[in-house]
VMD Tcl script that builds the backbone (N, CA, C; Angstrom):
set m [mol new atoms 267]
animate dup $m
set s [atomselect $m all]
$s set {name element resname resid chain x y z} {
  {N N MET 1 A 62.326 16.582 35.407}
  {CA C MET 1 A 62.823 15.447 34.677}
  {C C MET 1 A 63.141 15.862 33.240}
  {N N LYS 2 A 64.164 15.258 32.709}
  {CA C LYS 2 A 64.643 15.587 31.367}
  {C C LYS 2 A 64.115 14.579 30.345}
  {N N HIS 3 A 63.931 15.070 29.120}
  {CA C HIS 3 A 63.499 14.243 27.998}
  {C C HIS 3 A 64.454 14.550 26.843}
  {N N ILE 4 A 65.187 13.530 26.359}
  {CA C ILE 4 A 66.155 13.767 25.289}
  {C C ILE 4 A 66.068 12.690 24.213}
  {N N LEU 5 A 66.574 13.041 23.044}
  {CA C LEU 5 A 66.776 12.095 21.952}
  {C C LEU 5 A 68.272 11.983 21.721}
  {N N VAL 6 A 68.763 10.772 21.561}
  {CA C VAL 6 A 70.134 10.541 21.120}
  {C C VAL 6 A 70.031 10.119 19.665}
  {N N LEU 7 A 70.672 10.881 18.772}
  {CA C LEU 7 A 70.548 10.661 17.337}
  {C C LEU 7 A 71.846 10.135 16.744}
  {N N ASP 8 A 71.750 9.036 15.999}
  {CA C ASP 8 A 72.871 8.477 15.250}
  {C C ASP 8 A 72.649 8.861 13.789}
  {N N HIS 9 A 73.379 9.862 13.325}
  {CA C HIS 9 A 73.171 10.396 11.976}
  {C C HIS 9 A 73.627 9.426 10.893}
  {N N LYS 10 A 74.549 8.540 11.228}
  {CA C LYS 10 A 75.045 7.563 10.252}
  {C C LYS 10 A 73.951 6.565 9.860}
  {N N THR 11 A 73.188 6.097 10.852}
  {CA C THR 11 A 72.156 5.087 10.592}
  {C C THR 11 A 70.747 5.671 10.531}
  {N N LYS 12 A 70.616 6.958 10.855}
  {CA C LYS 12 A 69.317 7.636 10.932}
  {C C LYS 12 A 68.385 6.932 11.919}
  {N N ARG 13 A 68.951 6.584 13.080}
  {CA C ARG 13 A 68.189 5.975 14.168}
  {C C ARG 13 A 68.340 6.846 15.407}
  {N N PHE 14 A 67.292 6.849 16.240}
  {CA C PHE 14 A 67.379 7.618 17.474}
  {C C PHE 14 A 66.753 6.850 18.625}
  {N N THR 15 A 67.269 7.126 19.814}
  {CA C THR 15 A 66.720 6.572 21.047}
  {C C THR 15 A 66.118 7.714 21.837}
  {N N LYS 16 A 64.892 7.502 22.323}
  {CA C LYS 16 A 64.209 8.518 23.127}
  {C C LYS 16 A 64.315 8.120 24.599}
  {N N PHE 17 A 64.759 9.067 25.416}
  {CA C PHE 17 A 64.809 8.879 26.864}
  {C C PHE 17 A 63.870 9.900 27.495}
  {N N ILE 18 A 62.974 9.432 28.344}
  {CA C ILE 18 A 62.065 10.350 29.023}
  {C C ILE 18 A 62.186 10.175 30.529}
  {N N HIS 19 A 61.878 11.236 31.227}
  {CA C HIS 19 A 61.886 11.254 32.695}
  {C C HIS 19 A 63.254 10.899 33.273}
  {N N LEU 20 A 64.317 11.452 32.688}
  {CA C LEU 20 A 65.666 11.216 33.202}
  {C C LEU 20 A 65.972 12.160 34.350}
  {N N ARG 21 A 66.681 11.644 35.324}
  {CA C ARG 21 A 67.225 12.532 36.348}
  {C C ARG 21 A 68.328 13.359 35.689}
  {N N GLU 22 A 68.567 14.542 36.217}
  {CA C GLU 22 A 69.555 15.442 35.620}
  {C C GLU 22 A 70.933 14.800 35.550}
  {N N ILE 23 A 71.335 14.061 36.576}
  {CA C ILE 23 A 72.660 13.436 36.579}
  {C C ILE 23 A 72.786 12.407 35.452}
  {N N THR 24 A 71.706 11.702 35.150}
  {CA C THR 24 A 71.732 10.719 34.062}
  {C C THR 24 A 71.794 11.422 32.717}
  {N N GLU 25 A 71.026 12.478 32.557}
  {CA C GLU 25 A 71.065 13.257 31.315}
  {C C GLU 25 A 72.457 13.839 31.094}
  {N N MET 26 A 73.087 14.315 32.146}
  {CA C MET 26 A 74.442 14.865 32.031}
  {C C MET 26 A 75.438 13.774 31.636}
  {N N HIS 27 A 75.277 12.567 32.174}
  {CA C HIS 27 A 76.168 11.456 31.838}
  {C C HIS 27 A 76.023 11.070 30.360}
  {N N ILE 28 A 74.792 10.970 29.881}
  {CA C ILE 28 A 74.568 10.646 28.473}
  {C C ILE 28 A 75.156 11.741 27.585}
  {N N THR 29 A 74.964 13.000 27.960}
  {CA C THR 29 A 75.527 14.120 27.199}
  {C C THR 29 A 77.047 14.038 27.156}
  {N N LYS 30 A 77.664 13.718 28.278}
  {CA C LYS 30 A 79.126 13.563 28.337}
  {C C LYS 30 A 79.583 12.453 27.384}
  {N N ASN 31 A 78.866 11.330 27.380}
  {CA C ASN 31 A 79.202 10.232 26.467}
  {C C ASN 31 A 79.090 10.666 25.011}
  {N N ILE 32 A 78.013 11.354 24.669}
  {CA C ILE 32 A 77.816 11.795 23.286}
  {C C ILE 32 A 78.907 12.786 22.884}
  {N N ASN 33 A 79.290 13.677 23.780}
  {CA C ASN 33 A 80.367 14.623 23.474}
  {C C ASN 33 A 81.684 13.897 23.216}
  {N N LYS 34 A 81.972 12.840 23.972}
  {CA C LYS 34 A 83.187 12.048 23.726}
  {C C LYS 34 A 83.113 11.364 22.367}
  {N N MET 35 A 81.931 10.889 21.994}
  {CA C MET 35 A 81.762 10.262 20.685}
  {C C MET 35 A 81.968 11.275 19.566}
  {N N ILE 36 A 81.436 12.462 19.735}
  {CA C ILE 36 A 81.624 13.522 18.737}
  {C C ILE 36 A 83.104 13.841 18.598}
  {N N ASP 37 A 83.811 13.954 19.717}
  {CA C ASP 37 A 85.255 14.212 19.688}
  {C C ASP 37 A 86.011 13.104 18.960}
  {N N ALA 38 A 85.487 11.874 19.011}
  {CA C ALA 38 A 86.121 10.733 18.348}
  {C C ALA 38 A 85.685 10.598 16.887}
  {N N GLY 39 A 84.865 11.539 16.402}
  {CA C GLY 39 A 84.474 11.548 15.000}
  {C C GLY 39 A 83.139 10.901 14.672}
  {N N TYR 40 A 82.386 10.534 15.683}
  {CA C TYR 40 A 81.065 9.947 15.444}
  {C C TYR 40 A 80.078 11.039 15.021}
  {N N SER 41 A 79.160 10.673 14.146}
  {CA C SER 41 A 78.122 11.594 13.686}
  {C C SER 41 A 76.871 11.371 14.536}
  {N N VAL 42 A 76.900 11.939 15.742}
  {CA C VAL 42 A 75.818 11.778 16.713}
  {C C VAL 42 A 75.471 13.135 17.304}
  {N N SER 43 A 74.281 13.226 17.890}
  {CA C SER 43 A 73.888 14.458 18.565}
  {C C SER 43 A 72.796 14.154 19.580}
  {N N ILE 44 A 72.478 15.171 20.373}
  {CA C ILE 44 A 71.396 15.087 21.351}
  {C C ILE 44 A 70.405 16.194 21.028}
  {N N SER 45 A 69.132 15.875 21.185}
  {CA C SER 45 A 68.083 16.853 20.943}
  {C C SER 45 A 67.046 16.757 22.049}
  {N N ASP 46 A 66.284 17.806 22.200}
  {CA C ASP 46 A 65.195 17.855 23.168}
  {C C ASP 46 A 64.073 16.919 22.719}
  {N N ALA 47 A 63.516 16.155 23.651}
  {CA C ALA 47 A 62.414 15.242 23.317}
  {C C ALA 47 A 61.126 15.618 24.026}
  {N N ASN 48 A 61.013 16.852 24.445}
  {CA C ASN 48 A 59.784 17.286 25.102}
  {C C ASN 48 A 58.622 17.233 24.115}
  {N N PRO 49 A 57.399 17.181 24.617}
  {CA C PRO 49 A 56.244 17.170 23.710}
  {C C PRO 49 A 56.345 18.308 22.691}
  {N N GLY 50 A 56.093 17.976 21.460}
  {CA C GLY 50 A 56.232 18.955 20.394}
  {C C GLY 50 A 57.656 19.033 19.883}
  {N N GLY 51 A 58.527 18.159 20.389}
  {CA C GLY 51 A 59.927 18.128 19.974}
  {C C GLY 51 A 60.088 17.562 18.574}
  {N N PRO 52 A 61.333 17.375 18.159}
  {CA C PRO 52 A 61.609 17.030 16.767}
  {C C PRO 52 A 61.375 15.575 16.380}
  {N N GLN 53 A 61.032 14.690 17.332}
  {CA C GLN 53 A 60.960 13.273 16.980}
  {C C GLN 53 A 59.947 12.975 15.876}
  {N N PHE 54 A 58.843 13.695 15.843}
  {CA C PHE 54 A 57.833 13.445 14.814}
  {C C PHE 54 A 58.327 13.894 13.439}
  {N N GLU 55 A 59.039 15.004 13.394}
  {CA C GLU 55 A 59.630 15.459 12.128}
  {C C GLU 55 A 60.708 14.489 11.665}
  {N N LEU 56 A 61.491 13.961 12.605}
  {CA C LEU 56 A 62.532 12.998 12.243}
  {C C LEU 56 A 61.920 11.770 11.575}
  {N N ILE 57 A 60.838 11.270 12.135}
  {CA C ILE 57 A 60.180 10.090 11.570}
  {C C ILE 57 A 59.665 10.393 10.163}
  {N N LYS 58 A 59.115 11.583 9.961}
  {CA C LYS 58 A 58.657 11.984 8.624}
  {C C LYS 58 A 59.817 12.026 7.635}
  {N N GLN 59 A 61.028 12.318 8.142}
  {CA C GLN 59 A 62.216 12.420 7.292}
  {C C GLN 59 A 62.919 11.076 7.108}
  {N N GLY 60 A 62.311 10.004 7.602}
  {CA C GLY 60 A 62.878 8.676 7.389}
  {C C GLY 60 A 63.702 8.124 8.540}
  {N N TRP 61 A 63.779 8.844 9.645}
  {CA C TRP 61 A 64.481 8.340 10.818}
  {C C TRP 61 A 63.634 7.258 11.482}
  {N N VAL 62 A 64.312 6.367 12.218}
  {CA C VAL 62 A 63.637 5.266 12.899}
  {C C VAL 62 A 63.910 5.362 14.392}
  {N N GLU 63 A 62.832 5.285 15.191}
  {CA C GLU 63 A 63.017 5.226 16.639}
  {C C GLU 63 A 63.490 3.820 16.992}
  {N N ASP 64 A 64.606 3.740 17.706}
  {CA C ASP 64 A 65.247 2.461 18.006}
  {C C ASP 64 A 65.749 2.502 19.445}
  {N N ASP 65 A 65.099 1.745 20.318}
  {CA C ASP 65 A 65.481 1.755 21.734}
  {C C ASP 65 A 66.922 1.307 21.964}
  {N N GLY 66 A 67.518 0.582 21.024}
  {CA C GLY 66 A 68.878 0.087 21.198}
  {C C GLY 66 A 69.959 0.917 20.526}
  {N N ALA 67 A 69.602 2.022 19.882}
  {CA C ALA 67 A 70.599 2.808 19.143}
  {C C ALA 67 A 71.704 3.333 20.060}
  {N N TYR 68 A 71.339 3.866 21.225}
  {CA C TYR 68 A 72.341 4.389 22.167}
  {C C TYR 68 A 73.258 3.265 22.652}
  {N N ASP 69 A 72.689 2.113 22.964}
  {CA C ASP 69 A 73.494 0.981 23.428}
  {C C ASP 69 A 74.500 0.546 22.365}
  {N N ARG 70 A 74.076 0.490 21.099}
  {CA C ARG 70 A 74.985 0.101 20.025}
  {C C ARG 70 A 76.092 1.130 19.826}
  {N N LEU 71 A 75.765 2.412 19.984}
  {CA C LEU 71 A 76.799 3.442 19.896}
  {C C LEU 71 A 77.849 3.246 20.989}
  {N N ILE 72 A 77.409 2.963 22.214}
  {CA C ILE 72 A 78.338 2.730 23.325}
  {C C ILE 72 A 79.216 1.517 23.021}
  {N N LEU 73 A 78.608 0.417 22.581}
  {CA C LEU 73 A 79.375 -0.794 22.275}
  {C C LEU 73 A 80.390 -0.543 21.167}
  {N N ASP 74 A 79.974 0.141 20.108}
  {CA C ASP 74 A 80.876 0.444 19.001}
  {C C ASP 74 A 82.040 1.312 19.473}
  {N N TYR 75 A 81.740 2.344 20.238}
  {CA C TYR 75 A 82.778 3.232 20.762}
  {C C TYR 75 A 83.766 2.447 21.622}
  {N N ASN 76 A 83.262 1.594 22.498}
  {CA C ASN 76 A 84.114 0.863 23.432}
  {C C ASN 76 A 85.007 -0.158 22.743}
  {N N GLN 77 A 84.638 -0.641 21.562}
  {CA C GLN 77 A 85.480 -1.579 20.824}
  {C C GLN 77 A 86.719 -0.904 20.266}
  {N N ILE 78 A 86.649 0.402 20.068}
  {CA C ILE 78 A 87.730 1.133 19.405}
  {C C ILE 78 A 88.486 2.049 20.356}
  {N N ASN 79 A 87.825 2.607 21.333}
  {CA C ASN 79 A 88.392 3.675 22.158}
  {C C ASN 79 A 88.617 3.231 23.595}
  {N N ASN 80 A 89.584 3.891 24.217}
  {CA C ASN 80 A 89.889 3.660 25.618}
  {C C ASN 80 A 90.033 5.007 26.290}
  {N N PRO 81 A 89.548 5.237 27.475}
  {CA C PRO 81 A 88.827 4.285 28.315}
  {C C PRO 81 A 87.403 4.095 27.814}
  {N N PRO 82 A 86.815 2.942 28.122}
  {CA C PRO 82 A 85.445 2.683 27.667}
  {C C PRO 82 A 84.430 3.575 28.373}
  {N N LEU 83 A 83.320 3.787 27.706}
  {CA C LEU 83 A 82.221 4.559 28.288}
  {C C LEU 83 A 81.285 3.622 29.038}
  {N N SER 84 A 80.694 4.125 30.112}
  {CA C SER 84 A 79.645 3.356 30.789}
  {C C SER 84 A 78.298 3.862 30.282}
  {N N ARG 85 A 77.368 2.950 30.136}
  {CA C ARG 85 A 76.049 3.315 29.614}
  {C C ARG 85 A 75.337 4.273 30.550}
  {N N TRP 86 A 75.349 3.970 31.830}
  {CA C TRP 86 A 74.675 4.774 32.842}
  {C C TRP 86 A 75.678 5.225 33.877}
  {N N LYS 87 A 75.354 6.294 34.541}
  {CA C LYS 87 A 76.172 6.810 35.645}
  {C C LYS 87 A 75.972 5.907 36.849}
  {N N ASN 88 A 77.072 5.380 37.376}
  {CA C ASN 88 A 76.990 4.567 38.593}
  {C C ASN 88 A 76.962 5.481 39.797}
  {N N SER 89 A 75.984 5.290 40.665}
  {CA C SER 89 A 75.844 6.143 41.846}
  {C C SER 89 A 76.828 5.734 42.910}
}
mol reanalyze $m
mol bondsrecalc $m
mol representation Tube
mol addrep $m
C-alpha cells in the first residue's frame, strides 16, 4: 500500500493519503502532473512513517483533508478535460 502527501505550495496545505492501492496512487500522480503542466504550484511527497509531514508542520504547513479536492475543483473550473478525483474502476 502507498502513502503519499499532496502538497499545495500556494496555500501551504497538504492532504495525506495512506493505504492507497497502486492504481489510485498512480491516478493521483497523473492528476498532479497535469496540474503542474498547467502552472499549479503542487507536488507529491512520500508519507511513510518518518516522512516529511512533521517537518512541513514545523515550517507552517497545515494538514488539510480537503486540499486535494479543492485543487481538483479549481483545476476543473479553468481546464478541459476535467480531472476525476478518483480512478473509476
